[in-house]
C-alpha positions, 0 to 999 in steps of 0.5 A: 427428501428435499425439493429443489427450486430455481428462483432465477439468475444469480441463485443456485438451486437450494434444498427446500425444507420440508415440514415436520411429518409428525405435525402434519395430518397429511402429506398434501400439506408439504410446501409446493415447489417454486417454478420458473415458468409460473406453474399453477398452484397445486390442487391441494391448496383448497384442502389446505385452506379448508383444514386451516379453517376447521382448526381455527373454528375450534380455537377462539383466538384463531377464529377471530383472526380468520374473521378478518378475511380468510381469503386474504389471510390465506394469501398472506401465508402463502405469498410468494410461495404460491405464485413462485419466485418468477411468475413470468414465463420468461425472466427476459419478458419480466425485465422488459416489463420493468424496463418499459416503466423506466422513463427518467426525466433527467432530474438528479436526485442526491439520495445520499442523505436519504440513504444515511437516514434509511440505513440508520432506521433499518440498522436500529430496527434489525439490531432491535430484532436481535434484541427482542429475540435474545431478550437483552436490554442493550441498545446499540447507538448508530452513527448519525449520518443524515445531518446535511444542509439540504436534508430538510429540503430534499425530504419535502420534495420526496415525502409524497412519493415515499408515503405513496410507496409506503401505502402501496406496500402496506395495502398490497401486503394486507390484500395478499396481492401478487408480489410481482404485480405490486413491484411493477406498480411501485416501478410505475410510481417511480418511472421518472427517477433514475435506478438508484433513486428508485431503490432508495425511495422504495427502501425509504418507504419500507423503512417507514413501515418497518421502523414504525413496527419496531418503534412500537415494539421498543417503547410500548411497555413504557409509553401509554400511547405506544402501548395502545397502538401496539395493542391495536396491532397485537404486538404485545401478544406477538412479542411475548411468543417470539421464540417460535418466530425466531427463524422468521425474524432471522430471515427478515434480518438477513434479507433487510441487511442484504437489501441495504448492501445492494442499495449502497452498491447501486448508489456507489455506481451512481457516484462514480466520478465520470472524469475518471471512468466512462460508461463504456468501461468494461466493469461499469458497462457490465454492472449497468446491465445488471443494475435494473435486475438488482433494483427489481429483486431488491424492491421485490424483496421489500414487498416480501418483507412487508407481507411477512410483517403484515401477516404477523401483525394482522393474524395474531400469534395464536394463528401463526403458532397453530399454522406453524405446528400443523403445516410448518408454514413459518419454516417455509416462509423463512426459507422463502425469505432466505431464498430471496436473501441468497439471490440478492447476495449473489447479485451483490457479490457480482456488483461488488466485484464490478465496483471494485474493478471500477474503483481500481480503474479510477485509482489507476486514472487518478494515479496517472493524473497525480503522476503528471501533476508531479511532472509539471510541478517539478518542471525546472522551467516553472517558477514557484513562490515557495516549496509548499506545493511540492512537499504537499504533493510528495508527502501529504496534501491534507490539513487534518494531520501533522505528517512529520516527526521531528527527530530532535523533539520527537513531536509531530509537526506540519510541513510549514517548518520546511517552508522556504528552506533548502530541503534534502529528501532522504529517500530509502526503503527500510533496508537501510545500512547501519553504516550509511545511517551512522555516517549520515547522522554524524554529518548532520549532527556535526553540521548542526554543531558547527552552525550553532546559533545560526540558521542551518543551511538545510533540513533533512526529511526521510521519506520511506518507500514501503510497498503497501497498496493502501493496506495497513502495514504488518506488525513486523514492517511497522516495527522496523519502520519505527525502529529506523525512524527513532534513530534519525535526528532529522525530520521523518514522514510520520507514517509510510502510508502517507506516501502514495503510489504515484509518488513512489512511481515518480521517485523511481522513474524520475529520480531513479530510486531503486534500493539504495538511499538517494538524497534529492535536494530542493531549493527554497522554491521547490526546484530540484538542485540534485536528483541524488546528492548522496554521492556528493555527501560521501565524497565531500560531506556538507562542503558540497552544499548546495549540492548542485551540478555546478558545485559538483563540477567545481569540487572536481576541478580542485581534485587530483589523482592522489592518495588523499582523494582515496582516503579522505574522510576515512582516517582523521590522522591522514587528514592531518598529514595531508594538508591539501585535504578537501573534506572536513574531518567531521565526515569521519567523526561518526566512527571516530569514538569507536575507532580511536584505538584503530587510528592509534594503531594506524601509524601513517603520519604527515611526516611519513608523507612529507619525508617521502615514505612509500605507502602501499594500500592493498586488498583482496581476500586470497591470504596466500597472495597477500602473504607473498605480496607483503613479503615481496614488498618488504624485500624490495623496501629493504633492497632499495632502502626505502621507508615503506608502510602498508595498509590492508583495506579489503575489497568491495565485496565479501565483507565477512571474508575481509574481516577474517583476512584482517584478523589474520593480518593483525594476529601475524602482525603482517601490516596495518589494516582497517579491522572494522568493516565500516572503514572498509565499507566507507572506502569502497562506498566513496569510490563508488560514489566518485564513479557515479558522480562522474556518470551523472556529470557525463564524465564516465569515459573521460581519460583523465587520471582520476576517472581511469584510476577509479575505474581500475580500483573498482574493477580490481576490487571485485576480483583478485588482489590489488595494490596502490603504491604512492610516495607521500600523496603522489600515486605511482602505480595502481595495479592488479595482483597479476602485475604488482606482485611480479613487479616486486618479485622481479625487482632484480630485473629492473634494479639496474635502472634505479641508479639512472632513472630512480626507484619510482620511474624504474618501478613504474616502467617495469610494471607497465611492461607487464601490464601491457603484456597481460591486461587484466580483465575489467568488469563492472557489476550493476545490480538489476535494481540500479540505473546503469550507464548505457555504455562504459569504456574499459580503463585498460584498453579504452574500448567500449565494454561488452554487456553481460548478464551475471548471477552472483553469489558471494556466500556472505549473508551478513555483508552489505548488499553488493552493489557497485553504484547506488541510484 
């Protein structure tokens, strides 16, 4: 039955292995238990030594080993086992004893270079252990880390202390001294050093001895000097019988690596930047209370390892194998090393957990500082020479990589290509609508074509916002990113991981990015001209350059509530018909190749507008209402002899349903329609952009006809049918299905006024009468991820509208995300 031991804090009870009963002459040879309270060794120890001595007297090799010092050899074999993991009656008393030796003199020792060297020695040594046991000839090249300018000077200052500890380890290991006493002596040598320095200096001393042991093991067969020294240490005989020693070598290997883990962890705590974390931070304070215990048990483990190596080199393999066969001592020693390793692993896990919390705390502090730095950098009242500080802060501040990909050449480039240029930061997630991207691409390409031979007005840089928390992107996310980037003709950030968390916070909180793309405009000095010019781009294209609020106000001052404002940039034929157009026809060029057939089918022309043709733009997804509306409109046109054209432009949501309705209209030849969803999408996106532009300018509640007309159309487009009637470019009525259709159906009631007032005024007056009786409800939906205005007035009654929380499902999985305003 396995015995249980409790070696102290941070170590659960572990079953202790028993020796093989068949190989032991008596049950008394079972390894004694480890006690917390320093119990005296069992009485059978004397019998153990007597039996061992008798056996070795019959074995020449073994007797020679015993001749050195039987009592010391016995102590080496039993080591920690006879004294127990804790020889103090109280762990608290033991640690007080260690703390009493701690009297740092304030010296600041940079132990990093020394630690790199020690890691290299121990890594090569522990790897060589595996090499010896496995019988392979492979040698693993370790990274050279200790090449620092102050390396030699640091070693000269610390060599005496390291040698002193190394001698203490070797001497006390040979004598079989109490491991706690040896550990305490080492602490007394290091009383004036900080905890991290105590640990690294002790580990250096251990590495000096352990590295020498394995250096001889590695080269003795090819170097005569090493061979002679190895013979003195009995290494050839020992290494020829490594198979039975494998458990001990494995246990040594594991413990040494755990010692290095704890040492690295303690040094990392020492290197934490005090400007970002104070000693009273909970995670750091918790760790600092444990570090003395961690340092003690790590140095105590070094003593145990030194004892094991000394026992191997001083006793010879015959004695070791014999004791192993008779009493299972090797298994016991391996178990004790494993127990120490397990204890240190528990300590390391706790320290690592606290260290990770410290790093998280520091990262949060750094993120806050970076965020505040961005706020100061983009302060409009602060002047800068150029835009490089701004771009480096947003994209990548280092000089070790090229952070941009040139969409034209597909080559990586530095930020210098943007120095003192107008820069449009296209900021989006990976959920980028194909329609949006296609139109932006064509605007960009055509702008470059018009500016051939001249320096372009601006450069575009795509900044992808991808939540990553510093971890590598998944393969799926990486593939989506690369696919999207490959279709862009402008500059793109080469890797989404370059965009740090505080930058994303700044983009979201200050520039109000949510889910839809935004276009932030920086002038050549890095000043923000517009936090989101994408709405200006949709409305006026590059004609809105330099995309300032002043330019936006100036462009709006030229606009009137006419048909050309609604359809501008969507159909190039209409742009030709309406001579007062305000946007270049290239805005629509992104879809002209594919839609030329649709354009030919769309028979509105400039003569129709100039000759007084009436035009109905209408929408909705209720086919029954649409059929009645078309029939009634044609009846009125026939009754009054007016030329009438009708165009179906869908609605702002339910994309798939709109496609079905358009297909039916075309099949039945009811009227003209925009069959392709991109045309419908662009129509409504421009309207939404107009509304958002007014919101940004603080004009959302103006009573001018443009604002009121946009509000009504956006509201009508959300639910039910709607229609806009114009004569030429002059809009007569912008109405809901509940008022437009009755006006047409009831034409007999107002036809008597036509002779006196004319068709236009008669239609408008009767429609307004119905409208005043039955005000259609108005609503505007803002996604939770968009920036909504604090309040908005109803376009019908001009009162402040109520706020409601709505959950909407349009059952249209393939539709463009249903948002009213992009932000």
